[in-house]
N, CA, C and O atoms as CSV, one atom per row, in Angstrom:
chain,resi,resn,atom,element,x,y,z
A,1,MET,N,N,-4.106,29.747,71.786
A,1,MET,CA,C,-5.480,30.210,71.884
A,1,MET,C,C,-6.408,28.998,71.896
A,1,MET,O,O,-6.246,28.077,71.095
A,2,ASP,N,N,-7.363,29.002,72.790
A,2,ASP,CA,C,-8.338,27.918,72.875
A,2,ASP,C,C,-9.379,28.043,71.776
A,2,ASP,O,O,-9.622,29.131,71.255
A,3,ASP,N,N,-9.989,26.920,71.431
A,3,ASP,CA,C,-11.074,26.933,70.452
A,3,ASP,C,C,-12.284,27.645,71.029
A,3,ASP,O,O,-12.575,27.534,72.220
A,4,VAL,N,N,-12.983,28.372,70.179
A,4,VAL,CA,C,-14.204,29.064,70.578
A,4,VAL,C,C,-15.364,28.397,69.865
A,4,VAL,O,O,-15.381,28.349,68.635
A,5,PRO,N,N,-16.347,27.874,70.616
A,5,PRO,CA,C,-17.488,27.236,69.945
A,5,PRO,C,C,-18.320,28.267,69.191
A,5,PRO,O,O,-18.617,29.339,69.717
A,6,VAL,N,N,-18.689,27.941,67.971
A,6,VAL,CA,C,-19.517,28.826,67.150
A,6,VAL,C,C,-20.757,28.053,66.749
A,6,VAL,O,O,-20.658,26.937,66.239
A,7,GLU,N,N,-21.903,28.625,66.971
A,7,GLU,CA,C,-23.166,27.987,66.605
A,7,GLU,C,C,-24.024,28.976,65.838
A,7,GLU,O,O,-23.932,30.187,66.043
A,8,PHE,N,N,-24.848,28.458,64.965
A,8,PHE,CA,C,-25.774,29.290,64.218
A,8,PHE,C,C,-27.027,29.549,65.035
A,8,PHE,O,O,-27.342,28.791,65.952
A,9,SER,N,N,-27.738,30.611,64.708
A,9,SER,CA,C,-28.952,30.988,65.438
A,9,SER,C,C,-30.165,30.227,64.921
A,9,SER,O,O,-31.085,30.829,64.367
A,10,PHE,N,N,-30.175,28.933,65.094
A,10,PHE,CA,C,-31.332,28.122,64.728
A,10,PHE,C,C,-32.311,28.085,65.892
A,10,PHE,O,O,-31.919,28.238,67.049
A,11,VAL,N,N,-33.545,27.889,65.588
A,11,VAL,CA,C,-34.545,27.728,66.638
A,11,VAL,C,C,-34.700,26.246,66.951
A,11,VAL,O,O,-34.259,25.385,66.189
A,12,GLY,N,N,-35.328,25.965,68.074
A,12,GLY,CA,C,-35.659,24.580,68.389
A,12,GLY,C,C,-34.604,23.856,69.196
A,12,GLY,O,O,-33.888,24.451,70.001
A,13,GLU,N,N,-34.524,22.542,68.957
A,13,GLU,CA,C,-33.660,21.677,69.748
A,13,GLU,C,C,-32.189,22.067,69.652
A,13,GLU,O,O,-31.460,21.962,70.638
A,14,ARG,N,N,-31.752,22.504,68.506
A,14,ARG,CA,C,-30.339,22.884,68.331
A,14,ARG,C,C,-29.984,24.045,69.253
A,14,ARG,O,O,-28.918,24.050,69.869
A,15,LEU,N,N,-30.866,25.019,69.347
A,15,LEU,CA,C,-30.630,26.159,70.223
A,15,LEU,C,C,-30.583,25.718,71.679
A,15,LEU,O,O,-29.743,26.196,72.442
A,16,LEU,N,N,-31.466,24.820,72.072
A,16,LEU,CA,C,-31.465,24.305,73.443
A,16,LEU,C,C,-30.180,23.543,73.740
A,16,LEU,O,O,-29.614,23.680,74.825
A,17,ALA,N,N,-29.720,22.748,72.791
A,17,ALA,CA,C,-28.474,22.000,72.973
A,17,ALA,C,C,-27.288,22.947,73.110
A,17,ALA,O,O,-26.397,22.719,73.929
A,18,CYS,N,N,-27.276,24.003,72.313
A,18,CYS,CA,C,-26.198,24.998,72.391
A,18,CYS,C,C,-26.212,25.701,73.739
A,18,CYS,O,O,-25.159,25.946,74.326
A,19,ARG,N,N,-27.393,26.024,74.226
A,19,ARG,CA,C,-27.515,26.694,75.517
A,19,ARG,C,C,-26.963,25.811,76.634
A,19,ARG,O,O,-26.245,26.293,77.510
A,20,GLU,N,N,-27.294,24.535,76.605
A,20,GLU,CA,C,-26.806,23.617,77.635
A,20,GLU,C,C,-25.290,23.461,77.564
A,20,GLU,O,O,-24.623,23.408,78.598
A,21,GLU,N,N,-24.748,23.388,76.364
A,21,GLU,CA,C,-23.295,23.282,76.199
A,21,GLU,C,C,-22.605,24.537,76.713
A,21,GLU,O,O,-21.564,24.454,77.365
A,22,LEU,N,N,-23.176,25.692,76.423
A,22,LEU,CA,C,-22.610,26.949,76.900
A,22,LEU,C,C,-22.628,27.012,78.423
A,22,LEU,O,O,-21.643,27.422,79.037
A,23,ARG,N,N,-23.724,26.614,79.028
A,23,ARG,CA,C,-23.804,26.586,80.495
A,23,ARG,C,C,-22.755,25.652,81.085
A,23,ARG,O,O,-22.146,25.961,82.109
A,24,SER,N,N,-22.551,24.528,80.446
A,24,SER,CA,C,-21.545,23.574,80.909
A,24,SER,C,C,-20.146,24.180,80.836
A,24,SER,O,O,-19.359,24.056,81.774
A,25,LEU,N,N,-19.845,24.832,79.724
A,25,LEU,CA,C,-18.539,25.470,79.567
A,25,LEU,C,C,-18.314,26.558,80.605
A,25,LEU,O,O,-17.236,26.652,81.192
A,26,LEU,N,N,-19.332,27.378,80.830
A,26,LEU,CA,C,-19.191,28.484,81.776
A,26,LEU,C,C,-19.069,28.002,83.213
A,26,LEU,O,O,-18.625,28.753,84.082
A,27,GLY,N,N,-19.454,26.768,83.472
A,27,GLY,CA,C,-19.327,26.203,84.808
A,27,GLY,C,C,-17.930,25.696,85.116
A,27,GLY,O,O,-17.643,25.337,86.258
A,28,GLU,N,N,-17.057,25.662,84.119
A,28,GLU,CA,C,-15.700,25.174,84.324
A,28,GLU,C,C,-14.872,26.212,85.077
A,28,GLU,O,O,-14.920,27.405,84.777
A,29,GLU,N,N,-14.120,25.736,86.049
A,29,GLU,CA,C,-13.322,26.626,86.898
A,29,GLU,C,C,-12.316,27.445,86.094
A,29,GLU,O,O,-12.086,28.614,86.401
A,30,ARG,N,N,-11.721,26.848,85.079
A,30,ARG,CA,C,-10.698,27.564,84.304
A,30,ARG,C,C,-11.275,28.743,83.525
A,30,ARG,O,O,-10.526,29.605,83.066
A,31,LEU,N,N,-12.590,28.790,83.372
A,31,LEU,CA,C,-13.227,29.905,82.671
A,31,LEU,C,C,-13.815,30.938,83.629
A,31,LEU,O,O,-14.460,31.894,83.199
A,32,SER,N,N,-13.592,30.743,84.913
A,32,SER,CA,C,-14.111,31.673,85.913
A,32,SER,C,C,-13.558,33.077,85.658
A,32,SER,O,O,-12.346,33.264,85.557
A,33,GLY,N,N,-14.437,34.042,85.556
A,33,GLY,CA,C,-14.033,35.423,85.316
A,33,GLY,C,C,-13.787,35.761,83.857
A,33,GLY,O,O,-13.453,36.901,83.536
A,34,ALA,N,N,-13.948,34.788,82.968
A,34,ALA,CA,C,-13.727,35.044,81.542
A,34,ALA,C,C,-14.864,35.889,80.977
A,34,ALA,O,O,-16.001,35.812,81.443
A,35,THR,N,N,-14.547,36.686,79.978
A,35,THR,CA,C,-15.550,37.473,79.270
A,35,THR,C,C,-16.042,36.666,78.079
A,35,THR,O,O,-15.251,36.056,77.359
A,36,LEU,N,N,-17.339,36.669,77.879
A,36,LEU,CA,C,-17.939,35.911,76.784
A,36,LEU,C,C,-18.678,36.864,75.858
A,36,LEU,O,O,-19.503,37.660,76.305
A,37,LEU,N,N,-18.383,36.781,74.584
A,37,LEU,CA,C,-19.084,37.563,73.570
A,37,LEU,C,C,-20.001,36.623,72.807
A,37,LEU,O,O,-19.540,35.645,72.219
A,38,VAL,N,N,-21.289,36.912,72.813
A,38,VAL,CA,C,-22.265,36.100,72.091
A,38,VAL,C,C,-22.767,36.908,70.901
A,38,VAL,O,O,-23.327,37.991,71.069
A,39,LEU,N,N,-22.565,36.379,69.710
A,39,LEU,CA,C,-23.065,37.017,68.494
A,39,LEU,C,C,-24.220,36.192,67.955
A,39,LEU,O,O,-24.068,34.999,67.690
A,40,ALA,N,N,-25.347,36.810,67.796
A,40,ALA,CA,C,-26.493,36.143,67.167
A,40,ALA,C,C,-26.322,36.329,65.666
A,40,ALA,O,O,-26.747,37.332,65.092
A,41,ASN,N,N,-25.703,35.358,65.056
A,41,ASN,CA,C,-25.322,35.417,63.653
A,41,ASN,C,C,-26.523,35.228,62.724
A,41,ASN,O,O,-27.542,34.654,63.109
A,42,LYS,N,N,-26.380,35.716,61.515
A,42,LYS,CA,C,-27.340,35.520,60.420
A,42,LYS,C,C,-28.726,36.068,60.741
A,42,LYS,O,O,-29.734,35.452,60.393
A,43,GLN,N,N,-28.780,37.202,61.392
A,43,GLN,CA,C,-30.051,37.790,61.789
A,43,GLN,C,C,-30.866,38.298,60.616
A,43,GLN,O,O,-32.041,38.628,60.779
A,44,ASP,N,N,-30.269,38.367,59.441
A,44,ASP,CA,C,-31.008,38.768,58.245
A,44,ASP,C,C,-31.749,37.597,57.598
A,44,ASP,O,O,-32.484,37.788,56.629
A,45,LEU,N,N,-31.560,36.391,58.127
A,45,LEU,CA,C,-32.225,35.216,57.567
A,45,LEU,C,C,-33.500,34.897,58.342
A,45,LEU,O,O,-33.536,35.058,59.562
A,46,PRO,N,N,-34.544,34.449,57.651
A,46,PRO,CA,C,-35.816,34.176,58.324
A,46,PRO,C,C,-35.750,33.029,59.337
A,46,PRO,O,O,-36.586,32.968,60.238
A,47,SER,N,N,-34.784,32.127,59.212
A,47,SER,CA,C,-34.691,30.986,60.133
A,47,SER,C,C,-33.932,31.304,61.420
A,47,SER,O,O,-33.841,30.454,62.305
A,48,ALA,N,N,-33.390,32.509,61.536
A,48,ALA,CA,C,-32.596,32.867,62.717
A,48,ALA,C,C,-33.485,33.036,63.946
A,48,ALA,O,O,-34.603,33.546,63.863
A,49,ALA,N,N,-32.962,32.597,65.083
A,49,ALA,CA,C,-33.666,32.821,66.347
A,49,ALA,C,C,-33.624,34.310,66.660
A,49,ALA,O,O,-32.633,34.980,66.369
A,50,ARG,N,N,-34.676,34.821,67.242
A,50,ARG,CA,C,-34.719,36.246,67.574
A,50,ARG,C,C,-33.807,36.530,68.759
A,50,ARG,O,O,-33.753,35.756,69.715
A,51,VAL,N,N,-33.094,37.646,68.687
A,51,VAL,CA,C,-32.178,38.046,69.757
A,51,VAL,C,C,-32.923,38.166,71.079
A,51,VAL,O,O,-32.410,37.748,72.118
A,52,ALA,N,N,-34.107,38.723,71.054
A,52,ALA,CA,C,-34.893,38.885,72.287
A,52,ALA,C,C,-35.211,37.536,72.923
A,52,ALA,O,O,-35.202,37.409,74.148
A,53,ASP,N,N,-35.491,36.528,72.098
A,53,ASP,CA,C,-35.785,35.189,72.623
A,53,ASP,C,C,-34.554,34.559,73.264
A,53,ASP,O,O,-34.654,33.905,74.302
A,54,ILE,N,N,-33.402,34.756,72.646
A,54,ILE,CA,C,-32.161,34.218,73.204
A,54,ILE,C,C,-31.816,34.944,74.501
A,54,ILE,O,O,-31.459,34.310,75.493
A,55,ALA,N,N,-31.923,36.256,74.494
A,55,ALA,CA,C,-31.530,37.061,75.651
A,55,ALA,C,C,-32.410,36.805,76.869
A,55,ALA,O,O,-31.910,36.803,77.994
A,56,LYS,N,N,-33.699,36.591,76.671
A,56,LYS,CA,C,-34.570,36.408,77.835
A,56,LYS,C,C,-34.352,35.058,78.513
A,56,LYS,O,O,-34.811,34.849,79.636
A,57,GLN,N,N,-33.660,34.148,77.845
A,57,GLN,CA,C,-33.339,32.851,78.428
A,57,GLN,C,C,-31.973,32.854,79.108
A,57,GLN,O,O,-31.520,31.815,79.589
A,58,SER,N,N,-31.317,34.002,79.151
A,58,SER,CA,C,-29.963,34.047,79.694
A,58,SER,C,C,-29.712,35.381,80.388
A,58,SER,O,O,-30.574,36.258,80.430
A,59,HIS,N,N,-28.517,35.503,80.924
A,59,HIS,CA,C,-28.092,36.753,81.561
A,59,HIS,C,C,-27.001,37.411,80.725
A,59,HIS,O,O,-26.131,38.096,81.263
A,60,TYR,N,N,-27.045,37.208,79.434
A,60,TYR,CA,C,-26.007,37.703,78.548
A,60,TYR,C,C,-26.498,38.912,77.770
A,60,TYR,O,O,-27.699,39.113,77.591
A,61,ILE,N,N,-25.546,39.712,77.313
A,61,ILE,CA,C,-25.839,40.770,76.354
A,61,ILE,C,C,-25.560,40.163,74.983
A,61,ILE,O,O,-24.450,39.703,74.716
A,62,ILE,N,N,-26.554,40.165,74.130
A,62,ILE,CA,C,-26.444,39.526,72.820
A,62,ILE,C,C,-26.397,40.606,71.750
A,62,ILE,O,O,-27.193,41.546,71.777
A,63,GLN,N,N,-25.462,40.476,70.801
A,63,GLN,CA,C,-25.399,41.395,69.671
A,63,GLN,C,C,-25.836,40.655,68.425
A,63,GLN,O,O,-25.411,39.526,68.180
A,64,LYS,N,N,-26.686,41.295,67.638
A,64,LYS,CA,C,-27.101,40.656,66.391
A,64,LYS,C,C,-26.215,41.136,65.249
A,64,LYS,O,O,-25.794,42.292,65.207
A,65,LYS,N,N,-25.947,40.226,64.332
A,65,LYS,CA,C,-25.110,40.515,63.173
A,65,LYS,C,C,-25.717,39.834,61.950
A,65,LYS,O,O,-26.198,38.705,62.051
A,66,PRO,N,N,-25.703,40.508,60.786
A,66,PRO,CA,C,-26.209,39.878,59.566
A,66,PRO,C,C,-25.215,38.840,59.049
A,66,PRO,O,O,-24.049,38.842,59.443
A,67,SER,N,N,-25.672,37.962,58.174
A,67,SER,CA,C,-24.814,36.891,57.659
A,67,SER,C,C,-23.695,37.415,56.766
A,67,SER,O,O,-22.674,36.746,56.611
A,68,TYR,N,N,-23.862,38.579,56.183
A,68,TYR,CA,C,-22.860,39.113,55.268
A,68,TYR,C,C,-21.802,39.960,55.968
A,68,TYR,O,O,-20.920,40.502,55.302
A,69,ALA,N,N,-21.866,40.088,57.281
A,69,ALA,CA,C,-20.923,40.929,58.026
A,69,ALA,C,C,-19.647,40.143,58.320
A,69,ALA,O,O,-19.518,39.538,59.384
A,70,ALA,N,N,-18.716,40.152,57.385
A,70,ALA,CA,C,-17.480,39.385,57.533
A,70,ALA,C,C,-16.635,39.866,58.703
A,70,ALA,O,O,-15.879,39.086,59.282
A,71,LYS,N,N,-16.751,41.134,59.055
A,71,LYS,CA,C,-15.941,41.687,60.137
A,71,LYS,C,C,-16.708,41.761,61.449
A,71,LYS,O,O,-16.322,42.517,62.341
A,72,ALA,N,N,-17.773,41.002,61.587
A,72,ALA,CA,C,-18.646,41.100,62.763
A,72,ALA,C,C,-17.908,40.863,64.066
A,72,ALA,O,O,-18.107,41.610,65.024
A,73,VAL,N,N,-17.071,39.854,64.129
A,73,VAL,CA,C,-16.366,39.546,65.370
A,73,VAL,C,C,-15.392,40.660,65.707
A,73,VAL,O,O,-15.329,41.092,66.858
A,74,TYR,N,N,-14.636,41.132,64.734
A,74,TYR,CA,C,-13.681,42.207,64.965
A,74,TYR,C,C,-14.382,43.466,65.458
A,74,TYR,O,O,-13.950,44.079,66.434
A,75,VAL,N,N,-15.454,43.850,64.790
A,75,VAL,CA,C,-16.207,45.043,65.174
A,75,VAL,C,C,-16.780,44.887,66.575
A,75,VAL,O,O,-16.702,45.815,67.379
A,76,SER,N,N,-17.348,43.740,66.874
A,76,SER,CA,C,-17.946,43.515,68.186
A,76,SER,C,C,-16.909,43.545,69.294
A,76,SER,O,O,-17.184,44.045,70.385
A,77,CYS,N,N,-15.736,43.023,69.035
A,77,CYS,CA,C,-14.680,43.050,70.046
A,77,CYS,C,C,-14.212,44.471,70.315
A,77,CYS,O,O,-13.793,44.785,71.429
A,78,ARG,N,N,-14.277,45.312,69.328
A,78,ARG,CA,C,-13.866,46.702,69.506
A,78,ARG,C,C,-14.934,47.519,70.198
A,78,ARG,O,O,-14.621,48.527,70.832
A,79,GLU,N,N,-16.205,47.106,70.091
A,79,GLU,CA,C,-17.300,47.827,70.732
A,79,GLU,C,C,-17.177,47.607,72.190
A,79,GLU,O,O,-17.990,48.116,72.961
């Protein structure tokens, strides 16, 4: 299994850097046709980027999850 990059929902430069890295990864031929699940983690924290702000900058469907949701990835994969 390949490593999956995980980033926190911070605002500002970190979010921009994550977006650029994600675009770079998705441009790789070996990932052509791959499904990507984006979880906007820690949405219960005041420092989290808003899901609407992340989504309007991309063509992705974003799911928000609170920081205490230990099973967030499992649940999202089943949805």
